[in-house]
C-alpha positions as CSV (number, residue, x, y, z in Angstrom):
1,M,0.3,-21.8,-21.4
2,I,1.8,-18.4,-22.0
3,I,1.5,-15.8,-19.2
4,G,0.3,-12.6,-20.7
5,L,-0.7,-9.1,-19.6
6,G,-4.2,-10.3,-18.5
7,H,-2.7,-12.6,-15.9
8,Y,-0.6,-9.9,-14.3
9,L,-3.6,-7.6,-14.2
10,V,-5.7,-10.2,-12.5
11,V,-3.0,-10.7,-9.8
12,S,-2.8,-6.9,-9.5
13,A,-6.6,-6.7,-9.1
14,I,-6.6,-9.5,-6.4
15,L,-3.8,-7.7,-4.5
16,F,-5.7,-4.4,-4.7
17,C,-8.9,-6.0,-3.4
18,I,-7.1,-7.7,-0.5
19,G,-5.5,-4.4,0.4
20,L,-8.8,-2.5,0.1
21,F,-10.6,-5.1,2.2
22,G,-7.9,-5.0,4.9
23,L,-8.0,-1.2,4.9
24,L,-11.8,-1.2,5.4
25,I,-12.0,-4.0,7.9
26,R,-9.0,-3.7,10.2
27,K,-8.9,-1.4,13.2
28,N,-5.2,-1.6,13.9
29,I,-3.1,1.2,12.5
30,L,-0.2,-1.2,11.6
31,M,-2.5,-3.5,9.7
32,M,-4.0,-0.5,7.9
33,M,-0.6,0.6,6.8
34,L,0.2,-2.9,5.6
35,S,-3.0,-2.8,3.6
36,I,-2.0,0.5,2.0
37,E,1.3,-1.1,1.0
38,L,-0.6,-3.9,-0.7
39,I,-2.6,-1.4,-2.6
40,L,0.6,0.4,-3.7
41,N,2.2,-2.9,-4.7
42,A,-0.9,-3.7,-6.8
43,A,-0.5,-0.4,-8.6
44,N,3.2,-1.0,-9.1
45,L,2.6,-4.4,-10.6
46,S,0.1,-2.9,-13.1
47,F,2.7,-0.2,-14.0
48,V,5.4,-2.8,-14.6
49,S,3.2,-5.1,-16.5
50,F,1.9,-2.4,-18.9
51,S,5.5,-1.2,-19.2
52,A,6.7,-4.6,-20.2
53,F,3.8,-5.1,-22.6
54,N,4.4,-1.8,-24.4
55,G,8.2,-2.2,-24.5
56,N,9.2,1.0,-22.8
57,L,10.6,1.8,-19.4
58,S,8.4,4.7,-18.3
59,G,6.2,2.5,-16.1
60,Q,9.3,1.1,-14.3
61,V,10.5,4.6,-13.7
62,V,7.1,5.5,-12.1
63,V,7.4,2.4,-9.9
64,F,10.8,3.5,-8.8
65,F,9.5,6.8,-7.6
66,T,6.4,5.2,-6.1
67,M,8.6,2.9,-4.0
68,I,10.6,6.0,-2.8
69,V,7.4,7.7,-1.7
70,A,6.1,4.5,-0.1
71,A,9.3,4.2,1.9
72,A,9.0,7.8,3.1
73,E,5.3,7.2,4.0
74,V,6.1,4.2,6.1
75,T,8.9,6.0,7.9
76,V,6.6,8.9,8.8
77,G,3.6,6.7,9.5
78,L,5.6,4.4,11.9
79,A,6.9,7.5,13.7
80,V,3.3,8.7,14.2
81,V,2.1,5.3,15.3
82,V,5.0,5.0,17.9
83,M,4.1,8.4,19.3
84,L,0.4,7.6,19.5
85,Y,1.1,4.3,21.1
86,R,3.4,6.0,23.7
87,K,0.6,8.4,24.5
88,N,-2.5,6.1,24.5
89,N,-1.0,2.6,24.9
90,T,-3.1,1.3,22.0
91,T,-3.0,1.1,18.2
92,N,-6.7,0.7,17.8
93,V,-8.1,3.3,15.6
94,D,-11.4,3.6,17.4
95,K,-9.7,4.5,20.7
96,L,-7.4,7.2,19.1
97,D,-9.3,10.5,19.4
98,S,-6.3,12.7,20.3
99,L,-6.3,14.3,16.8
100,K,-9.8,15.5,17.1
101,W,-10.7,19.0,18.3
């Protein structure tokens, strides 16, 4: 059996659905950030698979920049989570209302 583009796209769709499900169901900020990372990795897998299928490197360059943005997002997000945890002693989204007016 030869693994083709369709197989990679199916794995990417499964990763995306798992990430979206986790983002909608979870109430913990850290789990929500993990779900966002799964969604980004699903998009990266799609970019790389289309890039390999078409024979050019443009998709892999996009993935490189996406990984840089994701690393910056995790850094800033974790800093916000640590500050909210120090203030409220919880990472539950329902109990965090300090950002509201």
